[in-house]
DOROLUM-365521 format. One record per residue: residue number from 1; y, z, x of N, C-alpha, C in turn; chain; residue in three letters. Coordinates in nm, 4 decimals. Example, Ala and Ser with C-alpha at 12.3 -4.5 7.8 and 13.67 -1.06 7.14 Angstrom:
+-----+----------+----------+----------+----------+----------+----------+----------+----------+----------+-------+-----+
|   n |     n.yy |     n.zz |     n.xx |    ca.yy |    ca.zz |    ca.xx |     c.yy |     c.zz |     c.xx | chain | res |
+-----+----------+----------+----------+----------+----------+----------+----------+----------+----------+-------+-----+
|   1 |  -0.5690 |   0.7800 |   1.3190 |  -0.4500 |   0.7800 |   1.2300 |  -0.3300 |   0.7800 |   1.3200 |     A | ALA |
|   2 |  -0.2250 |   0.7080 |   1.2850 |  -0.1060 |   0.7140 |   1.3670 |   0.0030 |   0.7870 |   1.2900 |     A | SER |
+-----+----------+----------+----------+----------+----------+----------+----------+----------+----------+-------+-----+
END
This chain:
+-----+----------+----------+----------+----------+----------+----------+----------+----------+----------+-------+-----+
|   n |     n.yy |     n.zz |     n.xx |    ca.yy |    ca.zz |    ca.xx |     c.yy |     c.zz |     c.xx | chain | res |
+-----+----------+----------+----------+----------+----------+----------+----------+----------+----------+-------+-----+
|   1 |   3.6679 |  -0.4511 |  -0.0323 |   3.5519 |  -0.3943 |  -0.0955 |   3.5957 |  -0.2953 |  -0.2033 |     A | MET |
|   2 |   3.5418 |  -0.3095 |  -0.3238 |   3.5779 |  -0.2197 |  -0.4323 |   3.4695 |  -0.1138 |  -0.4492 |     A | THR |
|   3 |   3.5110 |   0.0006 |  -0.4985 |   3.4138 |   0.1070 |  -0.5219 |   3.3427 |   0.0812 |  -0.6544 |     A | SER |
|   4 |   3.2219 |   0.1342 |  -0.6691 |   3.1487 |   0.1140 |  -0.7935 |   3.2191 |   0.1865 |  -0.9079 |     A | PRO |
|   5 |   3.1983 |   0.1412 |  -1.0311 |   3.2589 |   0.2108 |  -1.1447 |   3.2148 |   0.3575 |  -1.1484 |     A | PRO |
|   6 |   3.3035 |   0.4426 |  -1.1934 |   3.2723 |   0.5857 |  -1.2032 |   3.1712 |   0.6128 |  -1.3133 |     A | ARG |
|   7 |   3.1656 |   0.5257 |  -1.4130 |   3.0821 |   0.5493 |  -1.5305 |   2.9732 |   0.4434 |  -1.5388 |     A | VAL |
|   8 |   2.8509 |   0.4894 |  -1.5639 |   2.7381 |   0.3998 |  -1.5877 |   2.6718 |   0.4449 |  -1.7171 |     A | VAL |
|   9 |   2.6544 |   0.3513 |  -1.8085 |   2.5832 |   0.3752 |  -1.9331 |   2.4438 |   0.3170 |  -1.9180 |     A | LEU |
|  10 |   2.3430 |   0.4002 |  -1.9371 |   2.2042 |   0.3555 |  -1.9289 |   2.1460 |   0.3619 |  -2.0695 |     A | ILE |
|  11 |   2.1004 |   0.2475 |  -2.1183 |   2.0460 |   0.2417 |  -2.2534 |   1.9304 |   0.1455 |  -2.2611 |     A | GLY |
|  12 |   1.9089 |   0.0934 |  -2.3815 |   1.8052 |  -0.0063 |  -2.4026 |   1.8421 |  -0.0883 |  -2.5253 |     A | LYS |
|  13 |   1.7903 |  -0.2102 |  -2.5345 |   1.8206 |  -0.2946 |  -2.6500 |   1.7673 |  -0.2331 |  -2.7793 |     A | PRO |
|  14 |   1.8318 |  -0.2677 |  -2.8885 |   1.7893 |  -0.2247 |  -3.0221 |   1.7840 |  -0.0728 |  -3.0355 |     A | ASP |
|  15 |   1.8808 |  -0.0048 |  -2.9768 |   1.8886 |   0.1415 |  -2.9807 |   2.0194 |   0.1798 |  -3.0490 |     A | CYS |
|  16 |   2.0084 |   0.2384 |  -3.1677 |   2.1283 |   0.2744 |  -3.2430 |   2.2167 |   0.3721 |  -3.1655 |     A | HIS |
|  17 |   2.1568 |   0.4741 |  -3.1053 |   2.2366 |   0.5707 |  -3.0288 |   2.3052 |   0.5040 |  -2.9096 |     A | LEU |
|  18 |   2.2396 |   0.4041 |  -2.8521 |   2.3002 |   0.3311 |  -2.7393 |   2.4223 |   0.2523 |  -2.7852 |     A | CYS |
|  19 |   2.4149 |   0.1952 |  -2.9050 |   2.5294 |   0.1221 |  -2.9597 |   2.6475 |   0.2160 |  -2.9825 |     A | ASP |
|  20 |   2.6196 |   0.3338 |  -3.0370 |   2.7253 |   0.4329 |  -3.0590 |   2.7825 |   0.4784 |  -2.9247 |     A | VAL |
|  21 |   2.6940 |   0.5055 |  -2.8285 |   2.7388 |   0.5488 |  -2.6956 |   2.8264 |   0.4433 |  -2.6293 |     A | ALA |
|  22 |   2.7883 |   0.3159 |  -2.6423 |   2.8662 |   0.2076 |  -2.5826 |   3.0089 |   0.2080 |  -2.6380 |     A | ARG |
|  23 |   3.0225 |   0.2287 |  -2.7672 |   3.1553 |   0.2318 |  -2.8287 |   3.2374 |   0.3474 |  -2.7715 |     A | THR |
|  24 |   3.1760 |   0.4643 |  -2.7574 |   3.2457 |   0.5801 |  -2.7004 |   3.2870 |   0.5507 |  -2.5565 |     A | VAL |
|  25 |   3.1950 |   0.5004 |  -2.4764 |   3.2229 |   0.4727 |  -2.3347 |   3.3305 |   0.3653 |  -2.3222 |     A | VAL |
|  26 |   3.3196 |   0.2587 |  -2.3999 |   3.4216 |   0.1526 |  -2.3941 |   3.5599 |   0.2087 |  -2.4261 |     A | GLU |
|  27 |   3.5687 |   0.2892 |  -2.5302 |   3.6975 |   0.3436 |  -2.5736 |   3.7569 |   0.4370 |  -2.4680 |     A | THR |
|  28 |   3.6759 |   0.5323 |  -2.4219 |   3.7260 |   0.6312 |  -2.3255 |   3.7601 |   0.5647 |  -2.1918 |     A | VAL |
|  29 |   3.6773 |   0.4736 |  -2.1470 |   3.7051 |   0.4052 |  -2.0196 |   3.8308 |   0.3192 |  -2.0299 |     A | CYS |
|  30 |   3.8519 |   0.2561 |  -2.1438 |   3.9739 |   0.1769 |  -2.1625 |   4.0972 |   0.2674 |  -2.1580 |     A | ALA |
|  31 |   4.0898 |   0.3832 |  -2.2240 |   4.2016 |   0.4784 |  -2.2215 |   4.2320 |   0.5250 |  -2.0797 |     A | GLU |
|  32 |   4.1269 |   0.5441 |  -2.0006 |   4.1415 |   0.5965 |  -1.8636 |   4.1578 |   0.4860 |  -1.7603 |     A | ALA |
|  33 |   4.1640 |   0.3616 |  -1.8052 |   4.1745 |   0.2462 |  -1.7164 |   4.0623 |   0.2465 |  -1.6119 |     A | ASP |
|  34 |   3.9400 |   0.2705 |  -1.6599 |   3.8210 |   0.2739 |  -1.5746 |   3.7231 |   0.1661 |  -1.6205 |     A | GLN |
|  35 |   3.6599 |   0.1015 |  -1.5251 |   3.5504 |   0.0105 |  -1.5569 |   3.4230 |   0.0921 |  -1.5722 |     A | ASP |
|  36 |   3.3236 |   0.0315 |  -1.6372 |   3.1925 |   0.0946 |  -1.6421 |   3.0862 |  -0.0123 |  -1.6306 |     A | PHE |
|  37 |   2.9700 |   0.0291 |  -1.5828 |   2.8535 |  -0.0585 |  -1.5763 |   2.7573 |  -0.0179 |  -1.6864 |     A | ASP |
|  38 |   2.6774 |  -0.1130 |  -1.7306 |   2.5741 |  -0.0844 |  -1.8294 |   2.4414 |  -0.1363 |  -1.7765 |     A | GLU |
|  39 |   2.3418 |  -0.0493 |  -1.7783 |   2.2076 |  -0.0836 |  -1.7318 |   2.1085 |  -0.0566 |  -1.8439 |     A | LEU |
|  40 |   1.9951 |  -0.1265 |  -1.8390 |   1.8888 |  -0.1054 |  -1.9369 |   1.7675 |  -0.0447 |  -1.8671 |     A | SER |
|  41 |   1.7075 |   0.0554 |  -1.9312 |   1.5857 |   0.1144 |  -1.8759 |   1.4725 |   0.0129 |  -1.8733 |     A | VAL |
|  42 |   1.4824 |  -0.0890 |  -1.9551 |   1.3768 |  -0.1905 |  -1.9605 |   1.3817 |  -0.2868 |  -1.8423 |     A | ARG |
|  43 |   1.4903 |  -0.2845 |  -1.7660 |   1.5033 |  -0.3734 |  -1.6505 |   1.4599 |  -0.3083 |  -1.5197 |     A | ASP |
|  44 |   1.4235 |  -0.1805 |  -1.5246 |   1.3916 |  -0.1101 |  -1.4010 |   1.2881 |  -0.0011 |  -1.4271 |     A | SER |
|  45 |   1.1722 |  -0.0097 |  -1.3615 |   1.0732 |   0.0972 |  -1.3758 |   1.1284 |   0.2341 |  -1.3338 |     A | PRO |
|  46 |   1.2137 |   0.2347 |  -1.2324 |   1.2727 |   0.3608 |  -1.1865 |   1.3613 |   0.4229 |  -1.2948 |     A | GLU |
|  47 |   1.4463 |   0.3385 |  -1.3561 |   1.5309 |   0.3895 |  -1.4641 |   1.4470 |   0.4351 |  -1.5825 |     A | LEU |
|  48 |   1.3418 |   0.3603 |  -1.6152 |   1.2544 |   0.3975 |  -1.7265 |   1.1885 |   0.5324 |  -1.6997 |     A | MET |
|  49 |   1.1379 |   0.5516 |  -1.5773 |   1.0733 |   0.6783 |  -1.5432 |   1.1710 |   0.7955 |  -1.5514 |     A | ASP |
|  50 |   1.2909 |   0.7724 |  -1.5055 |   1.3875 |   0.8824 |  -1.4964 |   1.4599 |   0.9108 |  -1.6279 |     A | ARG |
|  51 |   1.4966 |   0.8046 |  -1.7021 |   1.5833 |   0.8228 |  -1.8183 |   1.5249 |   0.7713 |  -1.9506 |     A | TYR |
|  52 |   1.4046 |   0.7143 |  -1.9485 |   1.3491 |   0.6497 |  -2.0668 |   1.3463 |   0.7353 |  -2.1914 |     A | GLY |
|  53 |   1.3208 |   0.8645 |  -2.1770 |   1.3142 |   0.9542 |  -2.2930 |   1.4508 |   1.0090 |  -2.3329 |     A | ASP |
|  54 |   1.5542 |   0.9774 |  -2.2588 |   1.6855 |   1.0380 |  -2.2812 |   1.7958 |   0.9386 |  -2.3162 |     A | TYR |
|  55 |   1.7627 |   0.8128 |  -2.3342 |   1.8667 |   0.7133 |  -2.3594 |   1.9344 |   0.7385 |  -2.4934 |     A | THR |
|  56 |   2.0619 |   0.7124 |  -2.4981 |   2.1472 |   0.6684 |  -2.3886 |   2.1832 |   0.7839 |  -2.2949 |     A | PRO |
|  57 |   2.2078 |   0.7457 |  -2.1710 |   2.2491 |   0.8400 |  -2.0674 |   2.3782 |   0.7877 |  -2.0061 |     A | VAL |
|  58 |   2.4714 |   0.8778 |  -1.9801 |   2.5942 |   0.8405 |  -1.9111 |   2.5974 |   0.9141 |  -1.7780 |     A | VAL |
|  59 |   2.6204 |   0.8370 |  -1.6720 |   2.6408 |   0.8935 |  -1.5394 |   2.7897 |   0.8848 |  -1.5066 |     A | LEU |
|  60 |   2.8418 |   0.9881 |  -1.4457 |   2.9793 |   0.9872 |  -1.3952 |   2.9719 |   1.0217 |  -1.2478 |     A | VAL |
|  61 |   3.0266 |   0.9358 |  -1.1670 |   3.0239 |   0.9532 |  -1.0217 |   2.8815 |   0.9724 |  -0.9709 |     A | ASP |
|  62 |   2.7863 |   0.8991 |  -1.0312 |   2.6485 |   0.8998 |  -0.9851 |   2.5631 |   1.0148 |  -1.0340 |     A | GLY |
|  63 |   2.6195 |   1.1051 |  -1.1142 |   2.5445 |   1.2194 |  -1.1641 |   2.5346 |   1.2139 |  -1.3163 |     A | GLU |
|  64 |   2.4201 |   1.2606 |  -1.3686 |   2.4021 |   1.2600 |  -1.5138 |   2.5076 |   1.3486 |  -1.5780 |     A | GLN |
|  65 |   2.5770 |   1.2912 |  -1.6743 |   2.6866 |   1.3613 |  -1.7411 |   2.6477 |   1.4004 |  -1.8833 |     A | HIS |
|  66 |   2.5879 |   1.3101 |  -1.9573 |   2.5542 |   1.3318 |  -2.0980 |   2.4357 |   1.2446 |  -2.1338 |     A | ASP |
|  67 |   2.3661 |   1.2801 |  -2.2420 |   2.2593 |   1.1948 |  -2.2927 |   2.2482 |   1.2116 |  -2.4430 |     A | PHE |
|  68 |   2.1776 |   1.1197 |  -2.5057 |   2.1572 |   1.1071 |  -2.6503 |   2.2883 |   1.0893 |  -2.7256 |     A | TRP |
|  69 |   2.3638 |   1.1928 |  -2.7458 |   2.4916 |   1.1821 |  -2.8178 |   2.6037 |   1.2051 |  -2.7163 |     A | ARG |
|  70 |   2.6820 |   1.1019 |  -2.6944 |   2.7838 |   1.1058 |  -2.5900 |   2.9143 |   1.1586 |  -2.6491 |     A | ILE |
|  71 |   2.9689 |   1.2605 |  -2.5861 |   3.0929 |   1.3218 |  -2.6323 |   3.2131 |   1.2538 |  -2.5671 |     A | SER |
|  72 |   3.3003 |   1.1988 |  -2.6496 |   3.4220 |   1.1359 |  -2.5977 |   3.5092 |   1.2386 |  -2.5260 |     A | ALA |
|  73 |   3.5204 |   1.3586 |  -2.5815 |   3.6045 |   1.4613 |  -2.5206 |   3.5508 |   1.5030 |  -2.3836 |     A | ASP |
|  74 |   3.4198 |   1.5203 |  -2.3719 |   3.3607 |   1.5569 |  -2.2421 |   3.3799 |   1.4460 |  -2.1399 |     A | ARG |
|  75 |   3.3660 |   1.3200 |  -2.1843 |   3.3839 |   1.2076 |  -2.0921 |   3.5291 |   1.1970 |  -2.0488 |     A | LEU |
|  76 |   3.6218 |   1.2159 |  -2.1409 |   3.7641 |   1.2151 |  -2.1044 |   3.7942 |   1.3217 |  -1.9992 |     A | ARG |
|  77 |   3.7411 |   1.4411 |  -2.0213 |   3.7647 |   1.5512 |  -1.9267 |   3.7068 |   1.5180 |  -1.7890 |     A | ALA |
|  78 |   3.5890 |   1.4585 |  -1.7859 |   3.5264 |   1.4221 |  -1.6578 |   3.6090 |   1.3171 |  -1.5843 |     A | ALA |
|  79 |   3.6627 |   1.2217 |  -1.6587 |   3.7396 |   1.1146 |  -1.5945 |   3.8795 |   1.1617 |  -1.5540 |     A | LEU |
|  80 |   3.9236 |   1.2739 |  -1.6087 |   4.0530 |   1.3298 |  -1.5697 |   4.0430 |   1.4024 |  -1.4348 |     A | ALA |
|  81 |   3.9210 |   1.4358 |  -1.3949 |   3.8985 |   1.5006 |  -1.2653 |   3.8956 |   1.3950 |  -1.1550 |     A | MET |
|  82 |   3.9290 |   1.4334 |  -1.0308 |   3.9188 |   1.3381 |  -0.9208 |   3.7733 |   1.2927 |  -0.9037 |     A | PRO |
|  83 |   3.7529 |   1.1679 |  -0.8626 |   3.6158 |   1.1193 |  -0.8418 |   3.5433 |   1.2014 |  -0.7358 |     A | PRO |
|  84 |   3.4155 |   1.2258 |  -0.7628 |   3.3294 |   1.2904 |  -0.6626 |   3.2775 |   1.1832 |  -0.5691 |     A | ARG |
|  85 |   3.2646 |   1.2126 |  -0.4411 |   3.2089 |   1.1124 |  -0.3489 |   3.0658 |   1.0789 |  -0.3889 |     A | PRO |
|  86 |   3.0334 |   0.9493 |  -0.3789 |   2.8978 |   0.9061 |  -0.4144 |   2.8172 |   0.8771 |  -0.2919 |     A | GLN |
+-----+----------+----------+----------+----------+----------+----------+----------+----------+----------+-------+-----+
END
C-alpha cells in the first residue's frame, strides 16, 4: 500500500492561474522526487464549496498550503520538512 501524494493541486479548467500553478507544482515536485495529485473543483461540490473562490489551491500533507499565486520557494521549503501524518 502506498501513501497518498504529499501535494494536491486543486484547480479548474480554463484557469490561467491554475496553469501557472501546475507548472510550479510540477517543477518543485520533480525536484523533490514527489508525486502530486490534481483535482478540479468542478468535479466535486465539496471542493467547490471549500475552494471554489480560491483556486488554484495547493495542499501539502492534507492541509492548505497556498492559493491563487503559488510560491515555488514556499513549496520547496514545505517539502523539505518531514511529512505530517494525514
